[in-house]
KEVO-229889 format. One line per 8 residues: number of its first residue (from 1); their letters; for each residue x, y, z of C-alpha. Coordinates in steps of 0.1 Angstrom, whole numbers, padded with zeros to 4 digits, m for minus. Example, Ala and Ser with C-alpha at 12.3 -4.5 7.8 and 13.67 -1.06 7.14 Angstrom:
residues 2
1) AS) 0123 m0045 0078 | 0137 m0011 0071
***
This chain:
residues 236
1) MNWLGEVQ) 0003 m0001 m0005 | 0031 0020 0001 | 0026 0031 m0040 | m0008 0041 m0029 | 0005 0069 m0001 | 0031 0080 m0029 | 0003 0088 m0056 | m0016 0097 m0031
9) RAIYGAVG) 0004 0129 m0017 | 0009 0128 m0052 | m0023 0143 m0065 | m0027 0167 m0040 | 0001 0186 m0047 | m0004 0181 m0087 | m0041 0196 m0074 | m0027 0223 m0055
17) THLSAFAS) m0002 0238 m0084 | m0028 0234 m0112 | m0056 0252 m0091 | m0030 0282 m0077 | m0021 0281 m0115 | m0053 0291 m0128 | m0059 0314 m0094 | m0037 0331 m0104
25) SHDWAALL) m0042 0333 m0149 | m0070 0328 m0150 | m0065 0308 m0180 | m0096 0284 m0186 | m0091 0262 m0213 | m0061 0257 m0187 | m0087 0246 m0171 | m0104 0226 m0192
33) IILPLGIV) m0072 0207 m0205 | m0063 0191 m0171 | m0098 0184 m0157 | m0096 0152 m0173 | m0070 0146 m0144 | m0097 0152 m0123 | m0111 0116 m0138 | m0073 0095 m0132
41) FGSVHALT) m0071 0116 m0101 | m0107 0104 m0084 | m0108 0065 m0099 | m0065 0063 m0082 | m0078 0083 m0046 | m0105 0055 m0050 | m0085 0025 m0043 | m0067 0041 m0010
49) PGHSKTLL) m0084 0037 0024 | m0113 0055 0032 | m0142 0054 0005 | m0169 0023 0017 | m0156 m0003 m0006 | m0159 m0023 0019 | m0192 m0015 0026 | m0203 m0018 m0004
57) ASYLIGSR) m0191 m0054 m0015 | m0201 m0063 0018 | m0239 m0051 0013 | m0239 m0061 m0022 | m0229 m0098 m0014 | m0260 m0101 0010 | m0285 m0083 m0014 | m0300 m0095 m0041
65) LAVLRGVA) m0294 m0062 m0069 | m0284 m0072 m0102 | m0253 m0054 m0121 | m0264 m0030 m0135 | m0286 m0020 m0099 | m0257 m0027 m0077 | m0233 0000 m0100 | m0266 0022 m0094
73) VSTVLAAT) m0260 0017 m0059 | m0223 0021 m0060 | m0229 0063 m0085 | m0255 0067 m0054 | m0223 0067 m0029 | m0197 0081 m0053 | m0222 0114 m0053 | m0229 0116 m0021
81) HVMSSVLI) m0194 0109 m0012 | m0184 0139 m0030 | m0213 0160 m0031 | m0211 0158 0009 | m0178 0169 0010 | m0183 0201 m0012 | m0213 0216 0007 | m0195 0206 0039
89) AFFAVQLL) m0168 0227 0020 | m0190 0257 0013 | m0208 0254 0041 | m0198 0237 0066 | m0162 0243 0070 | m0160 0241 0106 | m0167 0208 0110 | m0139 0199 0092
97) TRTLGGAG) m0108 0185 0119 | m0079 0212 0120 | m0050 0184 0134 | m0021 0177 0106 | m0029 0137 0098 | m0066 0139 0103 | m0067 0171 0072 | m0100 0173 0050
105) RAPLAEDI) m0119 0148 0078 | m0146 0157 0086 | m0152 0137 0121 | m0186 0141 0135 | m0200 0135 0098 | m0182 0099 0096 | m0193 0090 0126 | m0221 0095 0120
113) SRGLLVLI) m0226 0072 0091 | m0207 0048 0101 | m0232 0045 0132 | m0261 0044 0109 | m0245 0017 0087 | m0242 m0004 0121 | m0278 0001 0130 | m0278 m0017 0088
121) GAWFIFRA) m0256 m0044 0098 | m0277 m0049 0128 | m0308 m0051 0112 | m0298 m0073 0080 | m0283 m0099 0107 | m0318 m0098 0128 | m0337 m0103 0092 | m0309 m0136 0085
129) LRGHMHHP) m0318 m0143 0121 | m0359 m0142 0120 | m0360 m0157 0080 | m0378 m0130 0064 | m0356 m0123 0034 | m0379 m0089 0025 | m0351 m0063 0004 | m0374 m0032 0003
137) KQEGITVG) m0365 m0016 m0033 | m0348 0014 m0024 | m0321 m0002 0002 | m0297 m0001 m0021 | m0302 0030 m0025 | m0303 0042 0014 | m0268 0024 0023 | m0256 0038 m0010
145) FIAGLIPC) m0259 0071 0008 | m0257 0065 0044 | m0221 0051 0034 | m0216 0083 0014 | m0218 0101 0039 | m0186 0101 0049 | m0167 0128 0032 | m0142 0124 0007
153) PLTLFVTV) m0105 0135 0016 | m0098 0146 m0018 | m0125 0164 m0026 | m0129 0183 0006 | m0091 0192 0002 | m0094 0206 m0037 | m0131 0223 m0029 | m0110 0245 0002
161) TALARGVP) m0083 0247 m0013 | m0104 0266 m0050 | m0125 0287 m0022 | m0094 0302 m0003 | m0082 0315 m0041 | m0111 0326 m0053 | m0111 0302 m0076 | m0145 0282 m0061
169) VAGLMFAA) m0160 0276 m0100 | m0128 0257 m0104 | m0135 0235 m0075 | m0166 0223 m0086 | m0152 0214 m0118 | m0128 0195 m0102 | m0153 0181 m0077 | m0172 0166 m0105
177) SMFLGIAL) m0141 0151 m0129 | m0131 0133 m0094 | m0167 0118 m0090 | m0164 0105 m0126 | m0134 0089 m0117 | m0149 0078 m0087 | m0180 0065 m0092 | m0161 0044 m0124
185) TLGAVAAL) m0137 0030 m0095 | m0165 0013 m0068 | m0187 0007 m0102 | m0161 m0018 m0108 | m0158 m0029 m0072 | m0198 m0034 m0073 | m0200 m0056 m0103 | m0173 m0078 m0092
193) AVFGRDAF) m0188 m0080 m0062 | m0218 m0093 m0079 | m0207 m0117 m0101 | m0182 m0129 m0065 | m0217 m0137 m0052 | m0237 m0150 m0084 | m0213 m0177 m0089 | m0208 m0189 m0054
201) TAIVTRHG) m0242 m0190 m0053 | m0240 m0208 m0082 | m0216 m0229 m0067 | m0236 m0239 m0038 | m0263 m0243 m0047 | m0251 m0270 m0074 | m0245 m0290 m0048 | m0278 m0290 m0029
209) ASIAAVAR) m0280 m0263 m0012 | m0314 m0242 m0016 | m0311 m0209 m0029 | m0331 m0192 m0003 | m0305 m0212 0027 | m0274 m0189 0006 | m0293 m0162 0004 | m0305 m0156 0043
217) SLDGLAGV) m0263 m0163 0050 | m0254 m0139 0026 | m0273 m0116 0044 | m0264 m0123 0075 | m0226 m0122 0065 | m0233 m0090 0050 | m0246 m0072 0085 | m0214 m0091 0100
225) LLVGFGLR) m0191 m0074 0078 | m0215 m0035 0082 | m0218 m0041 0124 | m0178 m0049 0125 | m0164 m0026 0105 | m0187 0007 0112 | m0174 m0003 0145 | m0137 m0010 0140
233) ELSR) m0143 0024 0126 | m0162 0046 0151 | m0132 0026 0186 | m0105 0047 0163
***
């Protein structure tokens, strides 16, 4: 994971340099040229810890969603992940931590999101134990929205930096391009989780297990993973 840390530092430096250059020149052509970098930055940045990939995969393992609906959940997660950061930067910057090591984080929003996910995980476990496997139609969207409430530190950094340099529109445009990159990475995670779940289900049902029993087990597993991950992050 060391190389991801190096890439992360390079991304922060490059974004800061580009925003400073645009703030000085106000050359919109130059900004538009570097916006595709935002997609690359978003894709690579989403590979680093803290983007709810584990939560997303955990939920999809226990769900019955097809690939397209799984990707829809990941897109909602990515959109909320980026938008929550933009809203904090514009309207609630006091929520940001002031420590050097935690720069770009919003601990209160993160704790609320993780606490809600623990509750959702507990409900999944209860549902699996009870044997009631009804999945509400909007369940996936709700999970994606709640998981996305954990703000994206890179988007916070970009937006706050752009506001500090007097070019908020540039920050918003970078945030939009990073959303596309983050959505691509999380969409790939969602697709792999769904394909893996379906492959596992096909294998075990061929050996005599019922689909209902497998679905119940996976729902319980998803709940355990959500609760475990949420509690671990809350205890830090």
